C-alpha positions in Angstrom: 105.5 99.5 89.8 106.5 97.7 92.9 104.6 97.2 96.1 106.3 100.4 97.7 105.4 102.4 94.8 102.0 101.3 94.6 101.5 102.0 98.4 103.1 105.6 98.2 101.2 106.5 95.1 97.8 105.2 97.0 98.9 107.1 100.1 99.3 110.4 98.1 95.9 110.1 96.4 94.2 109.4 99.4 95.7 112.6 101.0 95.2 114.5 97.8 91.2 113.1 97.9 90.9 114.1 101.4 92.0 117.4 100.9 90.4 118.2 97.8 86.9 117.5 99.6 87.8 120.2 102.4 89.2 122.5 99.4 86.3 122.3 96.9 84.3 125.6 96.2 81.2 123.3 95.7 79.2 121.9 98.6 78.5 118.3 98.4 81.8 117.5 96.0 82.4 114.1 97.3 85.8 112.9 95.5 88.1 113.1 92.5 87.4 110.8 89.8 90.3 111.4 87.2 94.0 113.4 87.6 95.2 114.4 84.1 98.9 114.8 83.7 101.1 115.2 80.5 102.1 111.7 80.7 99.2 109.7 82.4 96.0 109.6 83.7 95.0 108.6 87.3 91.4 107.3 87.5 89.6 106.4 90.7 86.5 104.4 91.9 85.3 104.5 95.2 82.7 102.2 96.7 79.8 102.7 98.6 82.0 101.0 101.2 84.7 103.5 101.0 87.0 101.2 99.4 89.1 103.0 96.6 90.7 101.5 93.7 92.9 103.4 91.0 94.4 102.6 87.7 97.2 104.7 86.0 97.0 104.7 82.0 98.2 106.3 79.0 96.5 110.0 78.6 93.0 109.6 77.3 92.5 106.2 77.6 88.8 105.2 77.4 86.5 103.4 79.3 88.5 103.0 82.7 85.7 103.5 85.0 83.8 100.3 83.7 87.1 98.8 84.0 87.5 99.9 87.5 83.8 98.6 88.4 84.9 95.1 86.7 88.2 95.2 88.8 86.2 95.9 92.3 83.8 93.1 91.4 86.9 91.0 91.1 87.9 92.3 94.5 84.7 91.2 96.2 84.5 87.9 94.7 88.0 86.8 95.2 89.6 88.8 97.7 87.3 89.7 100.3 85.7 85.9 100.0 89.5 85.1 100.9 89.5 84.0 104.8 93.3 84.7 104.5 93.0 88.2 103.3 93.8 91.0 105.9 92.6 94.5 105.1 95.2 97.1 105.1 97.6 94.9 103.4 98.7 94.5 99.7 96.5 92.0 98.0 98.0 88.4 97.4 95.3 86.2 95.8 96.2 84.0 92.9 92.7 84.0 91.8 92.4 87.4 91.9 95.6 87.8 90.0 94.7 85.5 87.3 91.1 87.2 86.7 92.4 90.6 87.1 94.9 89.8 84.1 92.3 88.2 82.0 90.0 91.4 82.8 92.8 93.7 81.5 93.8 91.7 78.8 89.7 91.4 77.4 89.6 95.2 78.1 92.7 96.2 76.0 91.6 93.5 73.1 88.1 95.6 73.1 89.7 98.8 72.7 92.1 97.7 69.9 89.4 95.7 68.0 91.3 92.6 67.9 
């Protein structure tokens, strides 16, 4: 996805998340964690600070919750500690990108057993 598509998906997801909290028949329902579709799964992780991260993957992909937690750790280590980062804009941090790619490759290798 390009940046504009990512922003659109994030905006839609944020809206669905807010609506689901209001429409939930269960009191205390706090968030959607997984949206399953025919062609993709969308997993979300919301930190205690309210930061939401999501990943779009193939249906049935395992261990996305753990991967999202690793991504959040990378976000806090490399993005939030970057003095040039401004909230509410797309992340542009080379160290974050490098470590994110490594984490995804490591997760892929672990899943495939290679």
